[in-house]
C-alpha positions as CSV (number, residue, x, y, z in Angstrom):
1,X,6.8,13.4,49.4
2,X,7.3,15.0,52.8
3,X,9.7,17.4,54.5
4,X,9.7,20.3,56.9
5,X,9.8,23.8,55.6
6,X,13.0,24.6,57.4
7,X,14.7,21.6,55.9
8,X,13.2,22.2,52.6
9,X,14.9,25.6,52.4
10,X,18.2,24.0,53.0
11,X,17.7,21.3,50.4
12,X,15.9,23.4,47.9
13,X,12.7,21.5,47.8
14,X,9.5,20.6,49.7
15,X,9.3,16.9,50.5
16,X,5.7,17.5,51.5
17,X,4.6,14.1,50.6
18,X,5.6,13.7,47.1
19,X,4.5,11.5,46.0
20,X,-10.2,23.3,35.1
21,X,-10.6,21.5,32.1
22,X,-13.8,19.6,31.8
23,X,-13.9,15.8,32.0
24,X,-14.4,13.7,28.9
25,X,-17.8,12.1,28.3
26,X,-18.6,9.4,30.9
27,X,-16.3,10.7,33.6
28,X,-17.9,12.2,36.7
29,X,-15.5,15.0,37.9
30,X,-15.9,16.8,41.2
31,X,-14.7,20.3,40.4
32,X,-13.1,22.5,43.0
33,X,-15.0,25.5,44.4
34,X,-13.4,28.9,44.5
35,X,-11.0,29.1,47.5
36,X,-12.8,32.1,49.0
37,X,-16.1,30.1,48.9
38,X,-14.3,27.1,50.5
39,X,-13.0,29.3,53.3
40,X,-16.4,30.8,54.0
41,X,-18.1,27.4,54.0
42,X,-15.4,26.0,56.3
43,X,-16.2,28.7,58.9
44,X,-19.9,27.8,58.8
45,X,-19.1,24.1,59.5
46,X,-22.6,22.8,58.8
47,X,-23.7,19.7,60.7
48,X,-22.8,16.4,59.0
49,X,-25.6,13.9,58.8
50,X,-25.3,10.6,60.7
51,X,-23.9,7.8,58.5
52,X,-25.0,4.2,58.8
53,X,-21.5,2.9,57.8
54,X,-19.4,5.3,59.9
55,X,-16.2,3.5,61.1
56,X,-17.4,0.2,59.6
57,X,-14.7,-2.3,58.9
58,X,-14.1,-4.7,56.0
59,X,-15.1,-7.7,58.2
60,X,-18.4,-5.9,59.3
61,X,-19.1,-5.1,55.6
62,X,-18.5,-8.7,54.6
63,X,-20.7,-10.0,57.4
64,X,-23.5,-7.6,56.3
65,X,-23.2,-8.8,52.7
66,X,-23.1,-12.4,53.8
67,X,-26.3,-12.0,55.8
68,X,-28.1,-10.1,53.0
69,X,-28.5,-7.0,55.1
70,X,-26.1,-5.2,52.8
71,X,-25.1,-5.7,49.1
72,X,-22.1,-4.3,47.2
73,X,-24.5,-2.0,45.4
74,X,-26.2,-0.7,48.6
75,X,-22.8,-0.1,50.2
76,X,-21.6,1.7,47.1
77,X,-24.7,3.8,47.0
78,X,-24.3,4.8,50.6
79,X,-20.7,5.9,50.1
80,X,-21.7,7.8,46.9
81,X,-24.3,9.6,48.9
82,X,-21.8,10.3,51.7
83,X,-19.4,11.8,49.2
84,X,-22.2,14.2,48.0
85,X,-23.1,15.2,51.6
86,X,-19.6,15.6,52.9
87,X,-17.2,16.1,50.0
88,X,-19.4,18.1,47.6
89,X,-21.7,19.8,50.1
90,X,-21.6,20.4,53.9
91,X,-18.0,20.7,55.0
92,X,-17.0,20.3,51.3
93,X,-13.7,18.5,51.9
94,X,-13.0,18.3,48.2
95,X,-11.0,15.1,48.6
96,X,-12.5,13.2,45.7
97,X,-11.4,14.5,42.3
98,X,-13.5,12.1,40.2
99,X,-16.1,9.4,40.7
100,X,-16.1,6.1,38.8
101,X,-19.3,6.2,36.5
102,X,-19.2,2.4,36.4
103,X,-19.1,1.9,40.2
104,X,-22.7,0.8,40.6
105,X,-22.6,-1.5,37.6
106,X,-19.4,-3.1,38.9
107,X,-21.0,-3.5,42.4
108,X,-24.1,-5.2,40.9
109,X,-21.9,-7.7,39.0
110,X,-20.0,-8.5,42.2
111,X,-23.4,-9.1,44.0
112,X,-24.4,-11.6,41.3
113,X,-21.0,-13.3,41.5
114,X,-21.3,-13.6,45.3
115,X,-24.7,-15.3,44.9
116,X,-23.4,-17.7,42.2
117,X,-19.8,-18.4,43.4
118,X,-19.3,-16.8,46.7
119,X,-16.9,-13.9,47.6
120,X,-13.4,-13.7,46.1
121,X,-11.9,-12.6,49.4
122,X,-12.0,-9.9,52.0
123,X,-12.4,-7.0,49.5
124,X,-15.2,-8.5,47.5
125,X,-17.7,-5.7,47.0
126,X,-15.7,-3.2,49.1
127,X,-15.6,0.4,47.8
128,X,-12.0,1.7,47.7
129,X,-10.8,5.2,46.6
130,X,-7.5,5.4,44.9
131,X,-5.1,8.4,44.4
132,X,-5.3,10.2,41.1
133,X,-1.7,9.2,40.1
134,X,-2.7,5.5,39.9
135,X,-3.6,4.7,36.3
136,X,-6.9,3.1,35.4
137,X,-7.9,2.2,31.9
138,X,-11.6,2.9,32.1
139,X,-13.9,5.9,32.0
140,X,-11.9,7.8,34.6
141,X,-8.8,9.9,34.0
142,X,-5.4,9.7,35.6
143,X,-4.0,13.2,36.0
144,X,-1.7,13.4,39.0
145,X,-3.8,16.5,39.7
146,X,-2.4,18.3,36.6
147,X,-4.6,20.0,34.0
148,X,-2.0,18.8,31.5
149,X,-3.3,15.2,32.0
150,X,-6.9,16.0,32.9
151,X,-8.2,14.3,29.7
152,X,-5.7,11.4,29.9
153,X,-6.8,7.8,29.9
154,X,-3.7,5.6,30.3
155,X,-3.3,2.6,28.0
156,X,-3.5,0.1,30.9
157,X,-4.4,-0.3,34.5
158,X,-1.8,0.2,37.1
159,X,-0.7,-3.0,38.9
160,X,-2.5,-1.7,42.0
161,X,-5.8,-1.1,40.1
162,X,-5.6,-4.5,38.5
163,X,-5.1,-6.2,41.8
164,X,-8.0,-4.4,43.3
165,X,-10.3,-5.4,40.5
166,X,-9.1,-9.0,40.7
167,X,-9.9,-9.0,44.4
168,X,-13.4,-7.9,43.8
169,X,-13.0,-4.4,45.2
170,X,-15.2,-1.6,43.8
171,X,-12.9,1.3,42.7
172,X,-15.2,4.1,43.8
173,X,-13.2,6.9,42.3
174,X,-10.0,8.9,42.4
175,X,-8.8,11.2,45.2
176,X,-7.3,14.6,44.9
177,X,-3.6,15.0,45.8
178,X,-0.8,17.5,46.0
179,X,-0.2,18.0,42.3
180,X,2.5,15.8,40.7
181,X,2.7,14.2,44.2
182,X,4.1,17.5,45.5
183,X,7.3,17.3,43.5
184,X,6.8,20.5,41.5
185,X,7.6,23.4,43.8
186,X,9.6,23.9,47.0
187,X,6.9,26.3,48.2
188,X,3.8,24.3,47.6
189,X,0.7,23.8,49.6
190,X,-0.2,20.2,50.3
191,X,-3.6,19.1,49.1
192,X,-3.8,21.5,46.2
193,X,-3.8,20.6,42.6
194,X,-4.6,22.5,39.4
195,X,-7.3,20.0,38.5
196,X,-8.8,19.3,41.9
197,X,-8.3,22.5,43.9
198,X,-7.8,22.4,47.7
199,X,-8.5,19.5,50.0
200,X,-9.5,20.2,53.6
201,X,-8.7,18.3,56.8
202,X,-11.9,16.8,58.2
203,X,-10.7,17.2,61.8
204,X,-10.4,20.9,61.5
205,X,-11.3,22.5,58.1
206,X,-8.7,25.2,58.2
207,X,-5.9,22.7,58.8
208,X,-3.9,20.9,56.1
209,X,-4.6,17.3,55.3
210,X,-0.9,16.8,54.5
211,X,0.1,15.1,51.3
212,X,0.7,14.2,48.7
213,X,-2.0,11.6,49.4
214,X,-4.2,14.3,50.8
215,X,-7.5,13.2,49.3
216,X,-6.9,9.6,50.3
217,X,-6.2,10.6,53.9
218,X,-9.2,13.0,54.2
219,X,-11.6,10.7,52.4
220,X,-10.8,7.5,54.4
221,X,-10.9,9.4,57.7
222,X,-14.2,11.1,56.8
223,X,-15.8,7.7,56.0
224,X,-16.2,8.5,52.3
225,X,-15.0,5.0,51.4
226,X,-14.1,1.7,53.2
227,X,-10.4,2.5,52.8
228,X,-8.1,4.3,50.3
229,X,-4.8,3.8,48.5
230,X,-2.1,6.4,48.6
231,X,1.4,6.6,47.3
232,X,4.6,7.7,49.0
233,X,8.1,8.8,48.0
234,X,8.9,10.3,51.3
235,X,6.0,10.7,53.7
236,X,3.1,10.8,51.4
237,X,1.3,7.9,53.0
238,X,2.4,8.3,56.6
239,X,2.0,12.1,56.9
240,X,-1.6,12.3,55.6
241,X,-2.4,9.3,57.8
242,X,-0.9,11.1,60.8
243,X,-2.8,14.4,60.0
244,X,-6.1,12.7,59.4
245,X,-6.0,10.1,62.2
246,X,-5.5,6.9,60.1
247,X,-3.4,3.8,59.9
248,X,-1.0,4.1,57.0
249,X,1.4,1.4,55.7
250,X,4.3,2.4,53.5
251,X,5.7,-1.0,52.5
252,X,9.1,-2.1,51.4
253,X,9.8,-0.8,47.9
254,X,9.0,-3.7,45.6
255,X,6.3,-5.3,47.7
256,X,3.6,-3.5,45.7
257,X,3.8,-2.9,42.0
258,X,4.6,0.7,40.9
259,X,3.7,-0.1,37.2
260,X,1.6,2.7,35.7
261,X,1.7,5.0,38.7
262,X,2.8,8.5,37.8
263,X,6.4,8.3,39.2
264,X,8.9,10.4,41.1
265,X,11.5,7.8,42.0
266,X,12.1,4.2,41.1
267,X,14.1,3.7,44.3
268,X,11.6,5.2,46.7
269,X,8.1,5.2,45.2
270,X,5.5,2.8,46.5
271,X,1.7,2.6,46.9
272,X,0.3,1.8,50.3
273,X,-3.0,1.3,52.2
274,X,-4.7,4.0,54.2
275,X,-7.4,2.8,56.5
276,X,-9.2,3.4,59.8
277,X,-7.9,0.2,61.5
278,X,-4.7,-1.9,61.3
279,X,-6.8,-4.9,60.4
280,X,-8.2,-3.2,57.3
281,X,-4.9,-1.8,56.3
282,X,-3.3,-5.3,56.6
283,X,-6.1,-6.9,54.6
284,X,-5.7,-4.3,51.9
285,X,-1.9,-4.7,51.9
286,X,-2.4,-8.5,51.2
287,X,-4.4,-7.7,48.1
288,X,-2.0,-5.1,46.8
289,X,1.2,-7.0,47.4
290,X,2.8,-9.4,44.9
291,X,4.8,-9.8,41.8
292,X,4.1,-7.9,38.6
293,X,6.1,-8.5,35.5
294,X,5.6,-4.8,34.5
295,X,7.5,-3.7,37.6
296,X,10.9,-5.5,37.9
297,X,11.3,-4.3,41.5
298,X,8.6,-6.7,42.6
299,X,10.8,-9.6,41.8
300,X,12.8,-8.8,44.9
301,X,9.7,-9.4,47.0
302,X,9.3,-13.1,45.9
303,X,9.5,-15.1,49.0
304,X,8.8,-12.1,51.2
305,X,5.1,-11.5,50.3
306,X,2.4,-12.7,52.6
307,X,-1.0,-13.3,51.0
308,X,-2.8,-12.7,54.3
309,X,-1.2,-10.1,56.6
310,X,-4.2,-10.3,58.9
311,X,-2.8,-13.5,60.4
312,X,-0.3,-11.3,62.2
313,X,-3.0,-9.4,64.1
314,X,-2.1,-10.4,67.6
315,X,-3.4,-8.3,70.5
316,X,-0.5,-9.6,72.6
317,X,2.0,-8.9,69.8
318,X,4.0,-6.4,71.9
319,X,5.0,-8.9,74.6
320,X,8.7,-9.4,74.6
321,X,9.3,-7.0,71.6
322,X,12.5,-4.9,71.7
323,X,11.7,-1.5,70.3
324,X,14.3,1.3,69.7
325,X,13.1,4.8,70.6
326,X,14.4,7.3,68.0
327,X,14.7,10.3,70.3
328,X,16.3,12.2,67.4
329,X,12.8,12.7,66.1
330,X,11.4,14.0,69.3
331,X,11.7,17.5,70.7
332,X,10.1,19.5,67.9
333,X,6.8,20.0,69.7
334,X,6.2,19.6,73.5
335,X,2.6,18.5,73.0
336,X,3.7,15.8,70.6
337,X,6.4,14.7,73.1
338,X,3.7,14.3,75.8
339,X,1.5,12.1,73.5
340,X,4.5,10.0,72.4
341,X,5.8,9.5,76.0
342,X,2.3,8.3,76.9
343,X,2.4,6.0,73.9
344,X,5.8,4.6,75.0
345,X,4.3,3.9,78.5
346,X,1.5,2.0,76.7
347,X,4.1,-0.1,74.8
348,X,5.8,-0.9,78.1
349,X,2.5,-1.9,79.7
350,X,1.9,-4.4,76.9
351,X,5.3,-6.0,77.6
352,X,7.6,-4.3,75.1
353,X,11.2,-3.6,76.1
354,X,12.2,-0.1,75.1
355,X,15.8,0.7,74.1
356,X,15.8,4.4,74.8
357,X,17.4,6.1,73.0
358,X,18.4,4.1,70.0
359,X,20.1,6.3,67.4
360,X,21.7,5.8,64.0
361,X,25.5,5.6,64.2
362,X,25.5,7.7,61.0
363,X,24.6,11.2,62.1
364,X,24.8,12.8,58.7
365,X,21.5,13.8,57.2
366,X,20.6,12.6,53.7
367,X,18.5,15.7,52.6
368,X,21.0,16.9,49.9
369,X,21.8,13.4,48.5
370,X,18.1,12.4,48.6
371,X,17.2,15.5,46.6
372,X,19.9,14.8,44.0
373,X,18.6,11.2,43.6
374,X,15.0,12.3,43.3
375,X,15.7,15.0,40.7
376,X,17.6,12.6,38.5
377,X,15.1,9.8,38.8
378,X,12.1,12.1,38.4
379,X,13.3,13.3,35.0
380,X,14.1,9.8,33.8
381,X,11.0,8.1,35.2
382,X,8.5,10.8,34.3
383,X,9.8,11.0,30.8
384,X,9.3,7.2,30.4
385,X,5.8,7.3,31.9
386,X,4.6,10.2,29.7
387,X,6.2,8.8,26.5
388,X,4.2,5.6,27.1
389,X,0.8,7.4,27.2
390,X,0.7,7.5,23.4
391,X,-0.1,10.3,20.9
392,X,-3.4,11.3,22.5
393,X,-1.8,12.6,25.6
394,X,-1.3,16.4,25.8
395,X,2.3,16.1,27.0
396,X,5.0,13.5,26.6
397,X,8.0,14.8,28.6
398,X,8.9,16.8,31.7
399,X,10.0,19.6,29.4
400,X,6.5,19.7,27.8
401,X,4.9,19.6,31.3
402,X,7.0,22.7,32.2
403,X,5.9,24.4,29.1
404,X,2.3,23.6,29.7
405,X,2.4,25.1,33.2
406,X,4.1,28.2,31.9
407,X,1.4,28.6,29.2
408,X,-1.4,28.0,31.7
409,X,0.2,29.9,34.5
410,X,-3.0,31.5,35.9
411,X,-4.7,28.1,36.5
412,X,-1.6,25.9,37.1
413,X,0.6,28.2,39.1
414,X,-1.6,30.8,40.9
415,X,0.1,30.2,44.3
416,X,3.4,28.5,43.7
417,X,5.7,27.7,40.8
418,X,7.7,24.8,39.4
419,X,11.3,25.2,40.6
420,X,11.7,21.5,41.3
421,X,10.5,20.7,37.8
422,X,13.1,23.0,36.4
423,X,15.9,21.7,38.6
424,X,15.0,18.1,37.5
425,X,15.0,19.1,33.8
426,X,18.6,20.4,34.2
427,X,19.8,16.9,35.3
428,X,21.5,14.4,33.0
429,X,20.9,10.7,32.8
430,X,21.0,8.3,35.8
431,X,24.4,7.1,34.5
432,X,25.9,10.3,35.8
433,X,28.5,9.9,38.6
434,X,26.7,12.6,40.7
435,X,23.5,10.4,40.8
436,X,25.3,7.2,41.4
437,X,27.4,8.7,44.3
438,X,24.3,10.2,45.9
439,X,22.3,7.0,45.7
440,X,25.2,5.0,47.3
441,X,25.4,7.6,50.1
442,X,21.6,7.4,50.7
443,X,21.7,3.7,51.0
444,X,24.8,3.7,53.2
445,X,23.4,6.3,55.6
446,X,19.9,4.9,55.9
447,X,20.6,1.1,55.5
448,X,24.0,-0.2,56.4
449,X,24.8,2.7,58.8
450,X,21.2,3.5,59.6
451,X,18.2,1.2,60.2
452,X,20.1,-2.0,59.8
453,X,23.0,-0.9,62.0
454,X,20.9,0.3,64.9
455,X,18.7,-2.7,64.8
456,X,21.6,-5.1,64.7
457,X,23.4,-3.4,67.5
458,X,20.4,-3.4,69.8
459,X,18.8,-6.6,68.6
460,X,15.6,-4.7,67.8
461,X,12.2,-5.8,66.3
462,X,11.4,-2.3,65.2
463,X,12.1,1.4,65.7
464,X,9.5,3.9,67.1
465,X,9.1,7.6,66.7
466,X,6.5,10.3,66.4
467,X,5.1,10.2,62.8
468,X,4.7,14.0,62.8
469,X,3.0,17.0,64.5
470,X,-0.6,18.0,64.4
471,X,-1.9,19.4,61.1
472,X,-0.8,23.0,60.4
473,X,-3.1,25.7,59.1
474,X,-3.3,25.7,55.3
475,X,-1.5,28.6,53.9
476,X,-1.6,29.3,50.2
477,X,0.6,32.3,50.5
478,X,3.6,30.8,52.4
479,X,3.1,27.1,51.6
480,X,3.5,24.2,54.0
481,X,5.1,24.7,57.5
482,X,5.0,21.5,59.4
483,X,7.5,21.1,62.2
484,X,8.8,17.5,62.2
485,X,8.5,13.9,61.3
486,X,10.3,10.6,60.9
487,X,9.5,9.5,57.4
488,X,12.9,10.0,55.7
489,X,15.0,7.0,56.9
490,X,12.6,4.3,55.9
491,X,11.6,6.2,52.7
492,X,15.2,6.7,51.5
493,X,16.2,3.1,52.5
494,X,13.1,1.7,50.8
495,X,12.1,0.0,54.0
496,X,8.6,-0.4,55.6
497,X,6.9,2.1,57.9
498,X,3.5,2.0,59.6
499,X,1.8,4.8,61.5
500,X,-1.1,4.3,64.0
501,X,-3.2,7.0,65.7
502,X,-1.6,7.8,69.1
503,X,-3.4,10.8,70.5
504,X,-4.9,14.2,70.0
505,X,-3.5,17.7,70.4
506,X,-6.2,20.5,70.5
507,X,-8.5,18.1,68.7
508,X,-6.0,17.2,66.0
509,X,-4.7,13.6,65.6
510,X,-1.1,12.6,65.8
511,X,0.4,9.1,65.1
512,X,3.2,6.9,66.3
513,X,5.5,5.2,63.8
514,X,6.9,1.7,63.7
515,X,9.6,1.1,61.1
516,X,12.3,-1.4,60.5
517,X,14.2,-3.7,58.1
518,X,13.2,-4.6,54.6
519,X,10.3,-7.0,54.3
520,X,9.4,-6.7,58.0
521,X,5.8,-5.8,57.3
522,X,4.4,-8.8,59.2
523,X,6.4,-7.8,62.4
524,X,5.4,-4.1,62.1
525,X,1.7,-5.1,61.6
526,X,1.9,-7.3,64.7
527,X,3.3,-4.5,66.8
528,X,1.0,-1.8,65.4
529,X,-2.1,-3.9,66.0
530,X,-1.2,-4.7,69.6
531,X,-0.7,-0.9,70.2
532,X,-3.9,0.0,68.5
533,X,-5.9,-2.6,70.5
534,X,-4.4,-1.5,73.8
535,X,-5.0,2.2,73.2
536,X,-8.0,2.5,70.7
537,X,-7.2,6.2,70.0
538,X,-8.9,6.6,66.6
539,X,-11.9,8.8,66.6
540,X,-13.9,9.9,63.5
541,X,-13.5,13.5,62.5
542,X,-15.9,16.2,63.7
543,X,-15.4,18.7,60.9
544,X,-14.6,21.5,63.3
545,X,-14.0,25.0,61.7
546,X,-10.6,25.1,63.4
547,X,-8.5,23.4,66.1
548,X,-9.8,23.3,69.7
549,X,-7.5,26.0,71.1
550,X,-9.4,26.5,74.4
551,X,-8.1,24.6,77.4
């Protein structure tokens, strides 16, 4: 989940992208190095070897496998070697919390299947990393970064994992995250978890990768996988995509199953693709989207789901589009404003009509009511998830998670505590009037008097704004201190949001956001792709020790 520090202090939480015990036999865990060692290695910034698959796309991988130049096994081997060179050694990003010990075996089976039957689709044999709050019923663990769940194998695959397997993807491993999707402490540091340690930003190693999908963002940007899957409650897909120079898609809540994903909020949680191109993000979205009986929210997506979002990839997709510029989200950083104004000029050159400014009629902020909703839902939803893990799990309730952290304070709370956990534990059931009133206020301010109202009034195709600022220096003492971003309206409304790289500030990437009505993913993909093709801003990270502060 995501939120600025200044706003967090007012709301009593850090919405920084909410959402060691040894591994069990068979699991390959990538343990964290001591933080002092990590800092020293970051300053050294060893040269990263050239990588054959750097910036390669799904289509290029499929072409290579079709021709026989590549195989799913060879591609998987190359990414595993890359992880050892970049994540475990060299810059030591620490973005991958655990590797799938069956990855090569799965890849070999997919190669045989390709020879016998042909590929299943665009992800056949493609290695994908997934966030460590997405359950897999295999030899890996699903811990949400917590030592309390470090030995936990859930009883079933998450809907996301099942769809990836059905599409023929190779689940390469799990990515580190801000522990419990950053819904534990109002003073947390994004990218840190008790189980996984601290993840670094590959563009500048002393900068934060944002979160809570920190590892997914860093890994996909650093070419440790073909693409990654993150999750978002408020900002956890789009913020790390912004900070790591990726395309991130936070879809409409209900487009992708949330079943067996460690939850925060049933009204805001969703998984989403994180990739280096809009085309790959769109292809991954098509695989992940769809109905799942285990998640009732997906029933609302019936009739709205596209099986192939890549058909909306139109380089002329901005021509005639009406875009509302959300100036409310500008002004927090003059360098960001410069990049965004250049991006707006690019939109106009591609034929878009800008309605500038286009602001919400409802001026009230939703921070307080959003926090109320999330505290109630977190308690209810996490209790249900933990109770379903069965007797082998170490904890079965939020209360037991709080007790575990208290008893393991030195390892679980060396830098920040669990005040959000404690506030959530104090809440009653979701039948309480306080919860119901807060949720109604959220929807009114972000839907009927928010996104829907401004789009209706101005006849807009989408809204645009800066996704966020450049990555801030990681600070384990004071916690996160980002300066701004636009994730909240779409997150609280449950509406779709796409971020695309827009420029660089002192060597650090920043993105532009396109968001809009429920189920408008196809429109947003068309707009985002046209912008991407017109600007081509994405650059692979250089693993710099720090930002380029010299003019």
